[in-house]
N, C-alpha and C positions, 0 to 999 in steps of 0.2 A: 647458601640455599637460594635457588632461583625463585623469584617471585612468580606466583601462579596468576594466570589470566583466564578469563572466560574465553571460550572459542567461538561463540556465536549466540544467537538468540534461539532458545529452544521452544519458545511459545510466547504468544501475546494473548492475554486474557482480559476481557472487558465485559461490562454489563450491557445488556440489551433488553429492550422492552419485548421484542419478539425474537429470541435467539435462534430458533429453528429456521424461521423465514430469512433472517439476516445471513445465516450460514449458507442457505441455498443461494441467496443473491451473490455472495462472494464466490461461490462455486460456479454459478452460471456465467457471471460477467467477468470475473477476474481469474478463473481457473484454479482457485484455491480449494482443494479438497477439504470437506468437513472432517473434524476429528472422528476417528472410527469409534464405534460403540464397544469394541473389545480390543484387548492388547494385541491381538493377531492381525488387525487391520493396518493398512498402510496410511500414512499421513502425507500431506503436501511437503514436497522437498524443494527448497529454494536453491537456485544456482549460487555458487560462490561469487562473492563480489563485495564491494564496499558497502558498509552499513554505518549510518550516523546515529548516535544516541546522544541527544542534546536536551538539556533542561532549558526551557524557555520562560521568559517573564510571564506572569499571570495575565498581563494585558496584551499578549501577542495576538496579532490578527490571524495568524496561521490556523488557529483552531475554530474560527468562525464565532459562533455564539458563546457567551460567557460560561455557560454550563458545560461546554465541551472541554475536556482536559487532556485529550490526546489527539494525535494525527499520525497516520501511517504514510510512509513514502515507499512506493513499490518500484523496483527497477523493472524496466521493460526493454526489449530489444528493438522494437519498432513503434515509436510513440504514435506516428500518424495512423498506422494500422489499428492500434489499440483504441485510439480516439474514435476512429470510424466505426469500429465494432461496437463501442459503447453508445455512440450516437445513433447507430442503427437500432439499438434496443431502447431508444428514447431516453437515454441518460444524458443529462446536461454535463458537458465537459468544457472547461475553459483552458485553452492552450496559451501559455505564456509566449508572447511574440518574440521575446528575446532568447537568443542562444547564448548560454553562459560558457565559460571556459570548461566547466565540468559536464555540460550537456544541456538538454532541453527538458521542460517541465509542463505538466498539465495538472489541473485541479478538478476534483469532482466531490460529490457527497454520496455516502451510502444512504439507504432508505431511512435510517434513523438520524440523519443530519451530520454524521461524523465526516470530517474533512479527510480526504484521501488525496495523495499527490502521486502522480506517475512521473518517473524520471528515466529518460533515455541517456545513459552516461555518454560523454563525448567519446567518439571512436567506435560506438557500437551500432552505427547506422547500417541498415540493411544494404547489401551489395546490389 
């Protein structure tokens, strides 16, 4: 019998102090459609690509404040354009000056202080 594997992430659910406002922020600034209110509505569809799922030590600096227990990494096709778009909306974004063998990164926080990372995989730079 072949060992079964999951085929992807079907959802990411987390607590928020102001869930409706936070959903709007993700939609407005990152293009992630909110979950529809009925089963007939459409949901955000991500492009196929690499996804890392990694347990980190409890003292990892990746999460920012000690009370934060998760961080999302979003793939982007043009990091510079996304950073400019976010900065134009007065959202602070820190671009990692190093280019890694797997690509480039930037870090920001959502309105509730959750750490988000943007990743432009190597080889996906715009033409």
